[in-house]
C-alpha positions as CSV (number, residue, x, y, z in Angstrom):
1,M,57.9,58.9,194.9
2,T,56.5,55.8,196.4
3,K,58.0,54.1,199.4
4,F,58.9,51.2,197.1
5,E,60.7,53.6,194.7
6,E,62.4,55.2,197.6
7,L,63.7,51.8,198.8
8,N,65.0,51.1,195.2
9,K,66.8,54.4,195.1
10,I,68.4,53.8,198.5
11,Y,69.5,50.3,197.4
12,T,70.9,51.7,194.1
13,N,72.9,54.3,196.0
14,A,74.3,51.7,198.4
15,E,75.2,49.4,195.5
16,N,77.0,52.2,193.7
17,D,78.8,53.2,196.9
18,F,80.0,49.6,197.4
19,K,81.2,49.2,193.8
20,E,83.1,52.5,194.1
21,Y,84.7,51.3,197.4
22,R,85.6,47.9,195.8
23,W,87.1,49.6,192.7
24,N,89.2,52.0,194.9
25,C,90.5,49.0,196.9
26,L,91.2,47.0,193.8
27,N,93.2,49.8,192.2
28,F,95.1,50.3,195.4
29,A,96.0,46.6,195.5
30,V,97.4,46.8,192.0
31,Q,99.3,50.0,192.9
32,V,100.9,48.1,195.8
33,G,101.8,45.2,193.5
34,K,103.3,47.6,190.8
35,G,105.2,49.4,193.6
36,L,106.6,46.1,194.9
37,A,107.8,45.2,191.5
38,E,109.5,48.6,191.2
39,Y,111.0,48.2,194.7
40,L,112.3,44.7,193.9
41,E,113.5,45.9,190.5
42,C,111.7,43.2,188.6
43,D,108.9,43.1,186.0
44,Y,105.4,43.5,187.2
45,D,104.7,40.0,185.8
46,E,106.7,38.6,188.7
47,I,104.0,39.7,191.1
48,Q,101.0,37.4,191.3
49,Y,97.7,37.8,193.0
50,Y,95.8,34.9,194.9
51,R,92.4,34.3,196.3
52,P,92.6,33.8,200.1
53,P,93.5,30.3,201.2
54,D,90.5,27.8,201.0
55,K,89.5,25.3,203.6
56,D,92.5,23.1,202.5
57,N,94.8,26.1,203.0
58,K,95.4,26.4,199.2
59,S,95.6,29.7,197.4
60,I,94.6,29.9,193.8
61,E,96.2,32.4,191.5
62,A,93.7,34.9,190.2
63,H,93.3,38.3,188.4
64,P,93.2,41.0,191.1
65,R,89.5,41.6,190.5
66,D,88.9,38.0,191.5
67,A,91.5,37.7,194.2
68,L,90.1,40.3,196.6
69,L,87.3,38.9,198.8
70,I,85.6,40.9,201.5
71,D,85.4,39.2,204.9
72,I,83.4,39.8,208.0
73,D,86.1,42.1,209.4
74,T,85.1,44.4,206.3
75,S,88.7,44.1,205.0
76,W,89.5,42.8,201.5
77,H,91.5,39.6,201.9
78,Y,93.9,38.4,199.2
79,G,97.3,37.0,198.6
80,M,100.2,38.5,196.8
81,G,103.1,36.5,195.6
82,V,106.6,37.1,194.3
83,N,107.9,34.6,191.7
84,L,111.3,33.2,192.7
85,Y,113.7,31.4,190.4
86,V,116.7,29.1,190.7
87,E,119.5,31.3,189.4
88,G,120.1,30.8,185.7
89,N,116.6,29.4,185.1
90,I,114.6,32.6,184.5
91,D,112.0,31.0,182.2
92,N,110.6,28.7,184.9
93,P,109.7,30.1,188.3
94,A,110.6,27.6,191.0
95,M,108.0,29.0,193.3
96,S,105.9,32.0,194.2
97,Y,106.3,33.2,197.8
98,I,102.8,34.2,198.9
99,F,101.9,36.5,201.7
100,D,98.3,36.9,202.9
101,L,97.0,40.5,203.1
102,A,94.0,42.3,204.4
103,L,93.2,45.8,202.9
104,K,90.8,48.4,204.1
105,K,90.3,52.0,203.0
106,E,90.5,54.4,205.9
107,D,89.9,58.2,205.5
108,G,91.7,58.5,202.2
109,N,94.5,56.2,203.2
110,F,94.6,52.4,203.2
111,G,95.3,50.0,206.0
112,L,97.3,47.0,204.8
113,R,97.9,44.1,207.2
114,L,100.2,41.2,206.8
115,I,98.0,38.5,208.3
116,K,100.5,35.9,209.4
117,E,103.1,38.4,210.6
118,K,100.4,40.5,212.3
119,K,102.0,43.7,211.0
120,E,99.8,46.6,209.9
121,F,100.7,49.7,207.8
122,T,98.8,52.9,206.9
123,L,99.6,53.8,203.3
124,D,98.9,57.0,201.5
125,P,98.1,56.3,197.9
126,N,99.5,59.7,197.0
127,D,102.8,59.2,198.8
128,P,104.8,56.3,197.3
129,A,107.4,56.8,200.1
130,S,104.8,55.6,202.6
131,F,105.0,52.2,201.0
132,T,108.7,51.7,201.6
133,P,108.5,50.2,205.2
134,F,105.9,47.6,203.8
135,Y,108.2,46.7,200.9
136,D,111.2,46.5,203.2
137,L,109.3,44.0,205.4
138,I,108.3,41.9,202.4
139,Y,111.8,41.8,201.2
140,N,113.2,40.9,204.6
141,I,110.6,38.2,205.3
142,I,111.5,36.4,202.0
143,K,115.2,36.9,202.5
144,N,115.1,35.6,206.1
145,R,113.0,32.6,205.1
146,F,115.6,31.2,202.9
147,E,118.8,32.5,204.5
148,L,118.0,32.0,208.2
149,E,115.0,29.8,208.7
150,L,116.0,27.1,206.3
151,E,119.3,26.7,208.1
152,K,117.5,26.4,211.5
153,F,115.1,23.9,210.0
154,L,117.8,21.7,208.6
155,N,119.6,21.8,212.0
156,N,116.3,20.9,213.8
157,K,116.3,24.3,215.5
158,S,113.1,25.6,213.9
159,T,109.4,24.9,214.2
160,E,108.8,26.3,210.7
161,H,107.7,23.9,208.0
162,F,109.2,24.2,204.6
163,P,106.6,23.0,202.0
164,E,108.9,24.4,199.4
165,Y,111.1,21.3,200.0
166,G,108.6,18.6,200.1
């Protein structure tokens, strides 16, 4: 084998290893989304994936394979959203509550970080119970956003901005 052929073989192996790593992370992101739907007792269609926010801080809805982007921290960054509806209007989501995530495979498990909240979880893909604290936090973040923070905002006691209301 020539040195050139050896370099091509090394490159091919690295390329295949990266594709496998990406595929494993992508499948895990979908597993998290399906598990969240099950936890929330909604259809999987109510869970959306988003590309990380752009320079204008806008997130674009995307298929999971297009939503996950690797960053310099070697984590896959993406957004996941939960569609929310005004009661009685189930045909037209009022909004999708989006949270930004960073995902990294670590020794057979996955590290999943809620970026804004600075909370990190180690999840075992073979143990669905290990996902429950993550799902509990998502549920409580959304619940508190609209039960507690909105009231504080309306009474001028919050620094939170509510783009949902203009």
